[in-house]
Backbone and ligand atoms as CSV (ligand in chain L), in Angstrom:
chain,resi,resn,atom,element,x,y,z
A,1,MET,N,N,0.866,-1.202,-0.042
A,1,MET,CA,C,-0.030,0.022,0.027
A,1,MET,C,C,0.875,1.267,-0.001
A,2,LEU,N,N,0.487,2.207,-0.784
A,2,LEU,CA,C,1.202,3.475,-0.888
A,2,LEU,C,C,0.910,4.297,0.329
A,3,GLU,N,N,1.955,4.938,0.908
A,3,GLU,CA,C,1.769,5.839,2.035
A,3,GLU,C,C,1.124,7.088,1.418
A,4,GLN,N,N,0.058,7.498,2.142
A,4,GLN,CA,C,-0.630,8.727,1.744
A,4,GLN,C,C,-0.018,9.937,2.433
A,5,LYS,N,N,0.621,10.772,1.557
A,5,LYS,CA,C,1.248,11.997,2.053
A,5,LYS,C,C,0.285,13.190,2.233
A,6,ALA,N,N,0.542,13.989,3.243
A,6,ALA,CA,C,-0.236,15.188,3.333
A,6,ALA,C,C,0.721,16.345,3.171
A,7,ASN,N,N,0.213,17.465,2.727
A,7,ASN,CA,C,1.009,18.615,2.609
A,7,ASN,C,C,0.561,19.620,3.673
A,8,CYS,N,N,1.498,20.071,4.478
A,8,CYS,CA,C,1.156,21.010,5.575
A,8,CYS,C,C,0.864,22.369,4.956
A,9,VAL,N,N,-0.333,22.940,5.383
A,9,VAL,CA,C,-0.681,24.259,4.873
A,9,VAL,C,C,0.109,25.385,5.496
A,10,SER,N,N,0.738,25.012,6.687
A,10,SER,CA,C,1.474,26.030,7.438
A,10,SER,C,C,2.912,26.147,6.905
A,11,CYS,N,N,3.662,25.013,6.854
A,11,CYS,CA,C,5.019,25.057,6.421
A,11,CYS,C,C,5.267,24.559,5.002
A,12,ARG,N,N,4.179,24.053,4.459
A,12,ARG,CA,C,4.226,23.553,3.039
A,12,ARG,C,C,5.122,22.343,2.744
A,13,GLN,N,N,5.393,21.566,3.826
A,13,GLN,CA,C,6.232,20.428,3.652
A,13,GLN,C,C,5.355,19.155,3.609
A,14,ASP,N,N,5.812,18.174,2.857
A,14,ASP,CA,C,5.044,16.856,2.880
A,14,ASP,C,C,5.355,16.025,4.059
A,15,PHE,N,N,4.399,15.315,4.525
A,15,PHE,CA,C,4.659,14.364,5.575
A,15,PHE,C,C,3.585,13.231,5.530
A,16,VAL,N,N,3.900,12.153,6.172
A,16,VAL,CA,C,3.015,10.992,6.284
A,16,VAL,C,C,2.222,11.143,7.559
A,17,PRO,N,N,0.916,11.375,7.478
A,17,PRO,CA,C,0.164,11.556,8.735
A,17,PRO,C,C,0.096,10.330,9.613
A,18,LYS,N,N,0.290,10.520,10.881
A,18,LYS,CA,C,0.243,9.466,11.852
A,18,LYS,C,C,-0.902,9.797,12.764
A,19,ILE,N,N,-1.958,9.065,12.674
A,19,ILE,CA,C,-3.204,9.426,13.387
A,19,ILE,C,C,-2.952,9.163,14.916
A,20,GLN,N,N,-3.258,10.123,15.688
A,20,GLN,CA,C,-3.271,9.990,17.192
A,20,GLN,C,C,-4.659,10.368,17.726
A,21,SER,N,N,-4.945,10.110,18.934
A,21,SER,CA,C,-6.207,10.454,19.454
A,21,SER,C,C,-6.161,10.934,20.921
A,22,GLU,N,N,-7.025,11.753,21.334
A,22,GLU,CA,C,-7.082,12.281,22.723
A,22,GLU,C,C,-8.582,12.537,23.037
A,23,TRP,N,N,-8.867,12.658,24.334
A,23,TRP,CA,C,-10.252,12.965,24.714
A,23,TRP,C,C,-10.480,14.467,24.401
A,24,ALA,N,N,-11.526,14.650,23.619
A,24,ALA,CA,C,-11.816,16.119,23.329
A,24,ALA,C,C,-12.802,16.647,24.345
A,25,THR,N,N,-13.676,15.875,24.756
A,25,THR,CA,C,-14.697,16.167,25.808
A,25,THR,C,C,-15.150,14.806,26.371
A,26,LYS,N,N,-16.163,14.889,27.291
A,26,LYS,CA,C,-16.631,13.673,27.903
A,26,LYS,C,C,-17.221,12.714,26.863
A,27,GLY,N,N,-16.583,11.571,26.717
A,27,GLY,CA,C,-17.066,10.525,25.745
A,27,GLY,C,C,-16.832,10.765,24.306
A,28,VAL,N,N,-16.023,11.765,24.021
A,28,VAL,CA,C,-15.691,12.043,22.618
A,28,VAL,C,C,-14.170,12.136,22.388
A,29,ARG,N,N,-13.670,11.337,21.511
A,29,ARG,CA,C,-12.232,11.299,21.230
A,29,ARG,C,C,-11.988,12.113,19.912
A,30,ARG,N,N,-10.933,12.926,19.978
A,30,ARG,CA,C,-10.589,13.713,18.766
A,30,ARG,C,C,-9.422,12.891,18.148
A,31,HIS,N,N,-9.548,12.558,16.847
A,31,HIS,CA,C,-8.568,11.926,16.092
A,31,HIS,C,C,-7.845,13.006,15.320
A,32,TYR,N,N,-6.481,13.062,15.428
A,32,TYR,CA,C,-5.769,14.097,14.826
A,32,TYR,C,C,-4.416,13.635,14.341
A,33,PHE,N,N,-3.775,14.448,13.524
A,33,PHE,CA,C,-2.354,14.215,13.244
A,33,PHE,C,C,-1.643,15.513,13.240
A,34,ALA,N,N,-0.296,15.451,13.514
A,34,ALA,CA,C,0.452,16.710,13.577
A,34,ALA,C,C,1.567,16.663,12.477
A,35,CYS,N,N,1.815,17.856,11.989
A,35,CYS,CA,C,2.922,17.980,11.062
A,35,CYS,C,C,4.264,17.808,11.884
A,36,PRO,N,N,5.142,16.852,11.472
A,36,PRO,CA,C,6.358,16.706,12.174
A,36,PRO,C,C,7.380,17.837,11.999
A,37,HIS,N,N,7.177,18.643,11.035
A,37,HIS,CA,C,8.095,19.708,10.772
A,37,HIS,C,C,7.832,21.003,11.623
A,38,CYS,N,N,6.562,21.354,11.715
A,38,CYS,CA,C,6.225,22.595,12.358
A,38,CYS,C,C,5.262,22.364,13.561
A,39,GLY,N,N,4.759,21.170,13.743
A,39,GLY,CA,C,3.910,20.820,14.846
A,39,GLY,C,C,2.405,21.260,14.755
A,40,VAL,N,N,2.029,21.808,13.700
A,40,VAL,CA,C,0.582,22.192,13.515
A,40,VAL,C,C,-0.285,20.957,13.477
A,41,GLN,N,N,-1.360,20.946,14.203
A,41,GLN,CA,C,-2.228,19.798,14.318
A,41,GLN,C,C,-3.456,19.876,13.344
A,42,TYR,N,N,-3.808,18.804,12.816
A,42,TYR,CA,C,-4.961,18.721,11.979
A,42,TYR,C,C,-5.951,17.650,12.559
A,43,THR,N,N,-7.216,18.160,12.816
A,43,THR,CA,C,-8.287,17.178,13.367
A,43,THR,C,C,-8.782,16.420,12.151
A,44,SER,N,N,-8.723,15.048,12.292
A,44,SER,CA,C,-9.377,14.323,11.168
A,44,SER,C,C,-10.812,14.055,11.462
A,45,ARG,N,N,-11.127,13.738,12.693
A,45,ARG,CA,C,-12.505,13.616,13.007
A,45,ARG,C,C,-12.748,13.425,14.557
A,46,TYR,N,N,-13.952,13.543,14.936
A,46,TYR,CA,C,-14.383,13.363,16.336
A,46,TYR,C,C,-15.248,12.119,16.409
A,47,VAL,N,N,-14.960,11.256,17.381
A,47,VAL,CA,C,-15.644,10.012,17.513
A,47,VAL,C,C,-16.224,9.801,18.892
A,48,SER,N,N,-17.597,9.755,18.963
A,48,SER,CA,C,-18.312,9.532,20.177
A,48,SER,C,C,-18.574,8.039,20.425
A,49,ARG,N,N,-19.112,7.723,21.576
A,49,ARG,CA,C,-19.457,6.311,21.756
A,49,ARG,C,C,-20.501,5.779,20.765
A,50,ALA,N,N,-21.377,6.780,20.477
A,50,ALA,CA,C,-22.506,6.345,19.609
A,50,ALA,C,C,-21.965,6.110,18.164
A,51,ILE,N,N,-20.977,6.871,17.826
A,51,ILE,CA,C,-20.337,6.764,16.485
A,51,ILE,C,C,-19.595,5.389,16.464
A,52,GLN,N,N,-18.843,5.139,17.547
A,52,GLN,CA,C,-18.080,3.844,17.646
A,52,GLN,C,C,-19.031,2.688,17.553
A,53,SER,N,N,-20.143,2.773,18.242
A,53,SER,CA,C,-21.106,1.656,18.191
A,53,SER,C,C,-21.711,1.510,16.763
A,54,ARG,N,N,-21.939,2.574,16.064
A,54,ARG,CA,C,-22.408,2.390,14.734
A,54,ARG,C,C,-21.309,1.833,13.818
A,55,GLN,N,N,-19.971,2.247,13.999
A,55,GLN,CA,C,-18.888,1.743,13.236
A,55,GLN,C,C,-18.825,0.222,13.490
A,56,MET,N,N,-19.058,-0.213,14.714
A,56,MET,CA,C,-19.035,-1.660,15.027
A,56,MET,C,C,-20.173,-2.372,14.179
A,57,LYS,N,N,-21.348,-1.762,14.216
A,57,LYS,CA,C,-22.522,-2.323,13.487
A,57,LYS,C,C,-22.257,-2.407,12.012
A,58,ILE,N,N,-21.469,-1.402,11.493
A,58,ILE,CA,C,-21.191,-1.412,10.059
A,58,ILE,C,C,-20.257,-2.537,9.783
A,59,ARG,N,N,-19.217,-2.727,10.639
A,59,ARG,CA,C,-18.223,-3.814,10.413
A,59,ARG,C,C,-18.960,-5.237,10.458
A,60,ILE,N,N,-19.889,-5.406,11.360
A,60,ILE,CA,C,-20.617,-6.643,11.478
A,60,ILE,C,C,-21.380,-6.885,10.191
A,61,ARG,N,N,-22.011,-5.852,9.720
A,61,ARG,CA,C,-22.854,-6.053,8.455
A,61,ARG,C,C,-21.934,-6.289,7.310
A,62,ARG,N,N,-20.795,-5.645,7.197
A,62,ARG,CA,C,-19.875,-5.951,6.094
A,62,ARG,C,C,-19.438,-7.341,6.070
A,63,LYS,N,N,-19.140,-7.836,7.373
A,63,LYS,CA,C,-18.693,-9.283,7.428
A,63,LYS,C,C,-19.874,-10.198,6.945
A,64,LYS,N,N,-21.075,-9.878,7.381
A,64,LYS,CA,C,-22.230,-10.706,6.988
A,64,LYS,C,C,-22.367,-10.722,5.499
A,65,ILE,N,N,-22.278,-9.595,4.761
A,65,ILE,CA,C,-22.356,-9.518,3.383
A,65,ILE,C,C,-21.318,-10.413,2.710
A,66,LYS,N,N,-20.064,-10.286,3.307
A,66,LYS,CA,C,-19.050,-11.203,2.634
A,66,LYS,C,C,-19.389,-12.658,2.794
A,67,ASN,N,N,-20.124,-13.006,3.871
A,67,ASN,CA,C,-20.333,-14.471,4.043
A,67,ASN,C,C,-21.680,-14.887,3.312
A,68,LEU,N,N,-22.386,-13.911,2.841
A,68,LEU,CA,C,-23.614,-14.301,2.139
A,68,LEU,C,C,-23.293,-14.774,0.647
A,69,ALA,N,N,-24.172,-15.616,0.200
A,69,ALA,CA,C,-24.034,-16.064,-1.224
A,69,ALA,C,C,-24.200,-14.859,-2.127
A,70,LYS,N,N,-23.510,-14.791,-3.225
A,70,LYS,CA,C,-23.589,-13.640,-4.130
A,70,LYS,C,C,-25.022,-13.465,-4.670
A,71,GLY,N,N,-25.764,-14.524,-4.741
A,71,GLY,CA,C,-27.148,-14.462,-5.257
A,71,GLY,C,C,-28.220,-14.033,-4.260
A,72,ASP,N,N,-27.770,-13.860,-2.994
A,72,ASP,CA,C,-28.715,-13.435,-1.922
A,72,ASP,C,C,-28.881,-11.972,-1.962
A,73,ILE,N,N,-29.431,-11.504,-3.130
A,73,ILE,CA,C,-29.540,-10.022,-3.360
A,73,ILE,C,C,-30.407,-9.370,-2.252
A,74,GLU,N,N,-31.466,-9.992,-1.869
A,74,GLU,CA,C,-32.416,-9.425,-0.984
A,74,GLU,C,C,-31.713,-8.972,0.370
A,75,ASN,N,N,-30.907,-10.016,0.943
A,75,ASN,CA,C,-30.231,-9.684,2.131
A,75,ASN,C,C,-29.068,-8.779,1.956
A,76,ILE,N,N,-28.327,-8.856,0.823
A,76,ILE,CA,C,-27.230,-8.000,0.566
A,76,ILE,C,C,-27.697,-6.582,0.478
A,77,GLU,N,N,-28.891,-6.372,-0.263
A,77,GLU,CA,C,-29.390,-5.022,-0.337
A,77,GLU,C,C,-29.875,-4.488,0.967
A,78,ARG,N,N,-30.506,-5.318,1.789
A,78,ARG,CA,C,-31.016,-4.888,3.077
A,78,ARG,C,C,-29.825,-4.441,3.920
A,79,LEU,N,N,-28.796,-5.290,3.980
A,79,LEU,CA,C,-27.581,-4.964,4.823
A,79,LEU,C,C,-26.912,-3.725,4.315
A,80,SER,N,N,-26.793,-3.617,2.970
A,80,SER,CA,C,-26.155,-2.397,2.381
A,80,SER,C,C,-26.897,-1.146,2.749
A,81,ALA,N,N,-28.231,-1.216,2.705
A,81,ALA,CA,C,-29.045,-0.043,3.023
A,81,ALA,C,C,-28.824,0.279,4.541
A,82,GLU,N,N,-28.677,-0.640,5.387
A,82,GLU,CA,C,-28.475,-0.436,6.770
A,82,GLU,C,C,-27.096,0.289,7.024
A,83,ILE,N,N,-26.093,-0.226,6.304
A,83,ILE,CA,C,-24.721,0.315,6.339
A,83,ILE,C,C,-24.802,1.775,5.912
A,84,GLU,N,N,-25.446,2.063,4.846
A,84,GLU,CA,C,-25.572,3.433,4.288
A,84,GLU,C,C,-26.233,4.331,5.334
A,85,LYS,N,N,-27.267,3.855,5.993
A,85,LYS,CA,C,-28.013,4.677,6.979
A,85,LYS,C,C,-27.068,4.934,8.188
A,86,LEU,N,N,-26.383,3.881,8.677
A,86,LEU,CA,C,-25.458,4.090,9.759
A,86,LEU,C,C,-24.402,5.002,9.439
A,87,ALA,N,N,-23.852,4.896,8.270
A,87,ALA,CA,C,-22.693,5.770,7.835
A,87,ALA,C,C,-23.206,7.236,7.781
A,88,ALA,N,N,-24.367,7.434,7.223
A,88,ALA,CA,C,-24.920,8.770,7.120
A,88,ALA,C,C,-25.163,9.359,8.514
A,89,GLU,N,N,-25.629,8.530,9.467
A,89,GLU,CA,C,-25.771,9.052,10.847
A,89,GLU,C,C,-24.492,9.429,11.425
A,90,ASN,N,N,-23.454,8.601,11.135
A,90,ASN,CA,C,-22.096,8.919,11.720
A,90,ASN,C,C,-21.531,10.188,11.123
A,91,LYS,N,N,-21.740,10.365,9.839
A,91,LYS,CA,C,-21.266,11.521,9.149
A,91,LYS,C,C,-21.964,12.819,9.761
A,92,LYS,N,N,-23.253,12.666,9.915
A,92,LYS,CA,C,-24.032,13.786,10.438
A,92,LYS,C,C,-23.554,14.152,11.882
A,93,GLU,N,N,-23.303,13.076,12.714
A,93,GLU,CA,C,-22.935,13.331,14.063
A,93,GLU,C,C,-21.470,13.883,14.138
A,94,MET,N,N,-20.628,13.431,13.244
A,94,MET,CA,C,-19.276,13.907,13.209
A,94,MET,C,C,-19.211,15.356,12.898
A,95,GLN,N,N,-20.124,15.774,11.950
A,95,GLN,CA,C,-20.183,17.248,11.551
A,95,GLN,C,C,-20.719,18.048,12.733
A,96,GLU,N,N,-21.723,17.485,13.489
A,96,GLU,CA,C,-22.314,18.192,14.613
A,96,GLU,C,C,-21.238,18.350,15.682
A,97,LEU,N,N,-20.485,17.299,15.940
A,97,LEU,CA,C,-19.406,17.367,16.958
A,97,LEU,C,C,-18.367,18.405,16.571
A,98,ARG,N,N,-18.014,18.414,15.321
A,98,ARG,CA,C,-16.994,19.329,14.881
A,98,ARG,C,C,-17.482,20.764,15.111
A,99,GLY,N,N,-18.718,21.030,14.772
A,99,GLY,CA,C,-19.356,22.354,14.951
A,99,GLY,C,C,-19.457,22.703,16.358
A,100,LEU,N,N,-19.764,21.725,17.240
A,100,LEU,CA,C,-19.892,21.922,18.651
A,100,LEU,C,C,-18.556,22.219,19.288
A,101,LEU,N,N,-17.505,21.461,18.876
A,101,LEU,CA,C,-16.229,21.537,19.532
A,101,LEU,C,C,-15.272,22.540,18.947
A,102,GLU,N,N,-15.502,22.957,17.724
A,102,GLU,CA,C,-14.681,23.896,17.045
A,102,GLU,C,C,-15.385,25.208,16.833
A,103,GLY,N,N,-16.655,25.225,17.092
A,103,GLY,CA,C,-17.424,26.466,16.852
A,103,GLY,C,C,-17.622,26.785,15.400
A,104,VAL,N,N,-17.472,25.801,14.535
A,104,VAL,CA,C,-17.805,26.007,13.139
A,104,VAL,C,C,-18.748,25.007,12.645
A,105,SER,N,N,-19.486,25.270,11.527
A,105,SER,CA,C,-20.370,24.271,11.030
A,105,SER,C,C,-20.190,24.034,9.552
L,1,ZN,ZN,ZN,4.066,21.982,8.912
């Protein structure tokens, strides 16, 4: 796998992001990476317990789909729709958390 490089907007140097996490507030972890050249931090996302639980549900459904027969369209479609819904809920909550914690929307 190719290493995905990021370009720092502050010092304009390339680096390979190494994701770290810390508690942003009660029950919410901030995932971020820092530029090794100048130390500027970039938040990749905020993850609450509800988001984690949905991520788990998504993983379980992906596994189920893998184990289903290719012809089992009905179940594949049902699980895919559930994954889509969970992912959309996560996206929405992540945006809300970012707005709440960073004061932007
Ligand atoms: Zn930098």
